TORKOLLO-693134 format. One line per 2 residues: their letters; for each residue x, y, z of C-alpha. Coordinates in steps of 0.2 Angstrom, whole numbers. Layout:
N
a) X/Y/Z | ...
END
This chain:
428
mt) 120/50/51 | 118/56/68
hi) 102/51/77 | 90/64/80
rr) 83/63/98 | 69/72/107
aa) 75/90/109 | 72/101/124
ht) 68/115/113 | 53/106/105
as) 45/122/98 | 61/127/88
lm) 64/109/82 | 46/108/75
lt) 48/125/66 | 64/118/58
lg) 56/102/52 | 41/111/46
il) 29/103/58 | 13/111/64
aa) 8/105/81 | -9/98/84
ap) -22/110/92 | -31/104/107
al) -47/104/97 | -40/90/87
aq) -37/78/101 | -46/62/98
dd) -47/45/106 | -34/33/99
ga) -46/20/96 | -59/31/87
vf) -52/29/70 | -46/12/62
mv) -45/2/46 | -60/-8/41
rp) -54/-25/41 | -59/-40/30
dg) -74/-50/35 | -74/-68/41
dg) -58/-78/37 | -50/-63/28
gr) -41/-59/44 | -32/-76/44
yw) -24/-74/28 | -17/-60/17
pr) -31/-56/6 | -26/-38/0
wr) -13/-25/-3 | -4/-23/14
gp) -13/-38/22 | -28/-39/33
sg) -22/-24/44 | -22/-14/28
qg) -5/-7/33 | 8/-20/33
vv) 7/-25/52 | 8/-43/56
ed) 0/-46/73 | 6/-63/78
gd) 15/-79/71 | 32/-86/72
yp) 41/-79/57 | 60/-80/53
dt) 69/-64/53 | 84/-70/44
ws) 86/-77/26 | 96/-77/10
dt) 94/-85/-7 | 96/-102/1
tn) 94/-99/20 | 76/-103/27
vl) 70/-105/9 | 55/-118/8
wk) 53/-117/-10 | 55/-106/-26
ta) 44/-106/-41 | 46/-97/-58
vp) 33/-83/-62 | 29/-82/-80
gg) 31/-64/-87 | 34/-50/-75
gh) 25/-37/-64 | 27/-28/-47
ss) 10/-33/-39 | 11/-42/-22
pi) 5/-59/-18 | -11/-62/-9
vw) -15/-78/0 | -31/-87/5
gd) -32/-105/11 | -19/-115/1
ri) -19/-103/-14 | -7/-88/-18
fl) -13/-76/-32 | -2/-64/-42
tt) -5/-54/-58 | 8/-54/-72
sq) 11/-46/-89 | 19/-55/-104
nr) 23/-50/-122 | 26/-32/-118
gr) 9/-30/-109 | -1/-37/-123
rv) -6/-52/-112 | -10/-49/-93
si) -16/-63/-82 | -20/-68/-64
ls) -10/-83/-58 | -14/-96/-45
fr) -1/-106/-35 | -2/-119/-22
rs) 4/-112/-6 | 11/-128/1
dg) 24/-131/-13 | 23/-116/-26
el) 15/-126/-40 | 7/-116/-53
lw) -11/-121/-54 | -19/-110/-67
et) -17/-94/-77 | -32/-84/-83
da) -29/-70/-96 | -39/-54/-96
pe) -48/-50/-112 | -37/-43/-126
gr) -34/-25/-127 | -22/-11/-131
pe) -6/-11/-121 | -2/4/-111
yt) 14/14/-109 | 21/12/-92
hg) 36/19/-82 | 51/8/-79
kn) 46/7/-61 | 28/3/-66
sp) 21/-12/-76 | 4/-18/-83
as) 3/-29/-68 | 7/-17/-54
at) -10/-17/-45 | -11/-31/-31
at) -27/-41/-33 | -39/-44/-18
td) -50/-59/-13 | -65/-62/-2
ge) -62/-81/-2 | -75/-84/-17
rv) -68/-73/-31 | -51/-64/-35
ya) -52/-46/-41 | -38/-38/-51
sf) -37/-22/-60 | -28/-20/-76
gs) -30/-2/-81 | -37/1/-98
rg) -40/-18/-99 | -53/-16/-85
ml) -57/-25/-69 | -57/-44/-69
av) -66/-56/-57 | -62/-75/-57
df) -67/-89/-46 | -54/-100/-37
dg) -53/-112/-52 | -48/-97/-63
ni) -65/-96/-72 | -70/-78/-77
vw) -85/-72/-67 | -86/-55/-74
hr) -76/-42/-83 | -79/-23/-83
ef) -70/-10/-94 | -68/8/-90
gr) -61/14/-107 | -44/20/-109
id) -35/25/-93 | -24/40/-99
ny) -11/42/-85 | 7/46/-90
hg) 16/33/-80 | 2/20/-82
pa) -11/15/-69 | -5/6/-53
gs) -18/7/-39 | -25/-9/-31
pl) -44/-12/-29 | -52/-12/-11
ly) -65/-24/-5 | -78/-15/6
rd) -93/-25/11 | -100/-33/-5
tv) -92/-20/-16 | -75/-18/-25
ii) -69/0/-25 | -55/8/-36
yq) -51/25/-42 | -42/30/-58
dq) -35/47/-59 | -31/53/-77
ns) -30/67/-89 | -49/67/-92
ga) -63/57/-85 | -55/53/-68
fv) -67/44/-56 | -69/33/-41
ia) -81/18/-43 | -89/5/-32
ld) -94/-12/-41 | -105/-26/-35
ar) -93/-39/-30 | -104/-53/-36
tg) -110/-46/-53 | -98/-32/-57
et) -112/-19/-59 | -109/-1/-54
rw) -116/3/-37 | -110/21/-38
rt) -97/31/-48 | -91/49/-43
nr) -81/60/-55 | -64/67/-49
sa) -53/81/-56 | -36/74/-53
sv) -25/70/-68 | -13/58/-61
gw) -12/46/-46 | -6/29/-43
gt) -12/25/-25 | -24/13/-17
pi) -40/19/-7 | -43/14/11
ai) -59/12/21 | -59/18/39
sv) -71/17/53 | -74/34/61
gd) -85/34/76 | -103/30/70
hd) -99/29/51 | -86/23/38
el) -76/34/26 | -67/30/10
iv) -50/39/9 | -42/43/-8
ss) -25/52/-6 | -20/59/-23
qr) -15/74/-33 | -16/90/-22
qv) -30/83/-11 | -35/70/1
rs) -53/67/-1 | -66/57/9
yd) -81/48/2 | -96/39/9
pl) -91/21/4 | -110/17/2
tg) -115/31/-10 | -99/39/-17
ee) -104/56/-9 | -89/67/-5
lw) -88/71/13 | -73/81/15
sc) -57/87/6 | -40/92/13
gg) -26/101/3 | -8/99/5
nl) -3/85/-6 | 9/88/-20
fe) 6/83/-39 | 12/65/-39
vi) 5/53/-26 | 9/34/-24
pt) 9/29/-5 | -7/21/3
pa) -12/31/18 | -9/23/36
vg) -20/25/51 | -17/27/69
hg) -20/38/85 | -36/45/77
li) -26/51/62 | -24/47/44
fc) -6/49/38 | -4/53/19
ss) 12/56/10 | 15/63/-7
gr) 29/70/-19 | 47/65/-19
ag) 51/74/-3 | 35/76/6
pt) 25/82/14 | 17/69/25
la) 0/75/32 | -8/69/48
ir) -26/72/46 | -41/70/58
pg) -55/62/48 | -74/65/52
gr) -75/83/45 | -86/90/32
gd) -81/101/17 | -64/109/16
vt) -55/104/32 | -37/110/27
dt) -37/124/40 | -46/114/54
hv) -41/95/53 | -22/94/49
aw) -14/89/66 | 3/91/60
kt) 14/90/44 | 32/88/39
tr) 43/87/24 | 56/77/33
gs) 59/59/27 | 43/58/17
pf) 42/43/4 | 39/44/-15
vp) 34/26/-18 | 33/16/-1
sp) 18/18/10 | 20/24/28
lv) 18/12/42 | 11/15/60
yg) 16/4/74 | 13/8/92
dy) 17/26/96 | 27/28/80
ly) 26/32/61 | 39/25/50
lv) 43/34/33 | 55/27/20
nd) 62/40/9 | 66/30/-7
ms) 74/46/-15 | 89/44/-3
si) 87/27/5 | 83/36/22
it) 71/29/35 | 63/41/48
cl) 54/37/64 | 41/50/70
na) 30/52/85 | 14/48/77
kt) 4/59/88 | 15/75/86
ge) 26/72/71 | 42/74/82
tm) 57/66/74 | 64/52/85
wq) 78/46/74 | 83/46/56
er) 96/35/47 | 102/29/30
lg) 99/11/25 | 113/5/14
rp) 120/16/0 | 110/31/-6
rr) 101/28/-22 | 87/38/-30
eg) 71/28/-32 | 80/13/-24
vs) 65/7/-13 | 48/1/-21
as) 41/-11/-8 | 32/-5/7
pv) 38/-9/25 | 31/-22/36
vv) 31/-25/55 | 33/-43/62
dd) 36/-47/81 | 42/-29/85
kl) 54/-28/70 | 53/-17/55
fv) 57/-25/38 | 62/-13/24
tn) 67/-21/7 | 76/-11/-7
de) 75/-14/-25 | 91/-24/-25
gq) 83/-37/-13 | 91/-32/3
tf) 80/-32/18 | 85/-21/33
vl) 79/-28/49 | 77/-15/63
rt) 70/-15/80 | 54/-4/82
gp) 54/10/94 | 61/27/99
df) 79/22/96 | 87/16/80
el) 94/-2/81 | 99/-11/65
lh) 98/-29/69 | 105/-37/52
in) 103/-36/33 | 95/-51/23
di) 100/-52/5 | 88/-63/-6
ga) 100/-60/-21 | 86/-54/-34
rt) 78/-38/-39 | 63/-35/-28
la) 50/-22/-31 | 34/-30/-24
sp) 29/-30/-5 | 28/-47/4
al) 13/-57/10 | 15/-66/27
vd) 4/-80/33 | 6/-94/46
gt) 24/-91/49 | 29/-90/31
wy) 35/-75/20 | 29/-75/2
ir) 41/-64/-8 | 40/-60/-27
ts) 56/-56/-35 | 58/-51/-53
re) 57/-69/-59 | 52/-80/-44
li) 39/-82/-30 | 49/-88/-15
ai) 42/-95/2 | 53/-91/17
gh) 50/-100/33 | 57/-111/47
END
């Protein structure tokens, strides 16, 4: 595929790509909007979906960029059951969720990080198994931890909190979650609460639970009927916002009260990717071919006509989340195995290339950046290693030799990768 460079006739190029240029009124300081990061030691480890940065960016560390099913493998350990949730890491512990016996048994697992030994397995209370799509599972939601407890969402089986010895601290049920592909969104820790949203045919909601007791702090009803994403918390000037990107709308809530602050139209019916943040904007993708919206937060009411800096249908993902690094936004279109690099501020396409053979719904893991390199893993376990920046450069391809739908965790120079059957540590 031919590289797409900066065009001299920028206006006509933007029109072709369906991009709306940002109005001058939308200009905002790059540092004014950012992800709320974990407190304390959370920044040292990988305590949640997409890591401490909240968007798959690893800021430092000596990590290998080359591996195979044997090269740079420190250890491998079998994972009982199956699931697509990502590993999280705290101290010498790795936590995963898993599903066994066709979803009749769902559990939190704890492994020792130094050697991969399975330390304990704690089951959620019994309940009715849910139907899930083939690319989903009863253990798709990634757990989160504050260093004291591990919190995991199991859809209709509720939210489970356990201590680091595997003892159940509390369990909350939310009733049957009626979502036609099954639930998948991961919980978010915000201050001393655990927040999750469940969009479904009736009774959709976003809820904040006391992290220590599981009691409801607030609950806000929603109207969306489907959605599989994960909320994010962002800092916007003098306040924080909870962002939920789901069916038809991106909505912002006060994370302390659940009050809706603003809404923005433009999403399509099905939404999976977690929003990314950078340059004063929130980047939200939906549907099987877009659009991706660049939204300026901080508004009130319906901001569809006032706070969309730009939007494009080009290269948007269905499952993988977008990634912002430096001046650029990276999108992995899993419907055609294509990666696109955009100027994050303007939406201008810098380059677009195909990764391997085209395959519909061939990428599930979200990309990560380490040491100015972008890592994109497809479902076949091939990881494409690219140089970040305005020019396309494929450095090499790693093949772990196993089906891989989960995103990796990275701590202290080691990759932790969940395949369909194993947990693998990759390091020097």
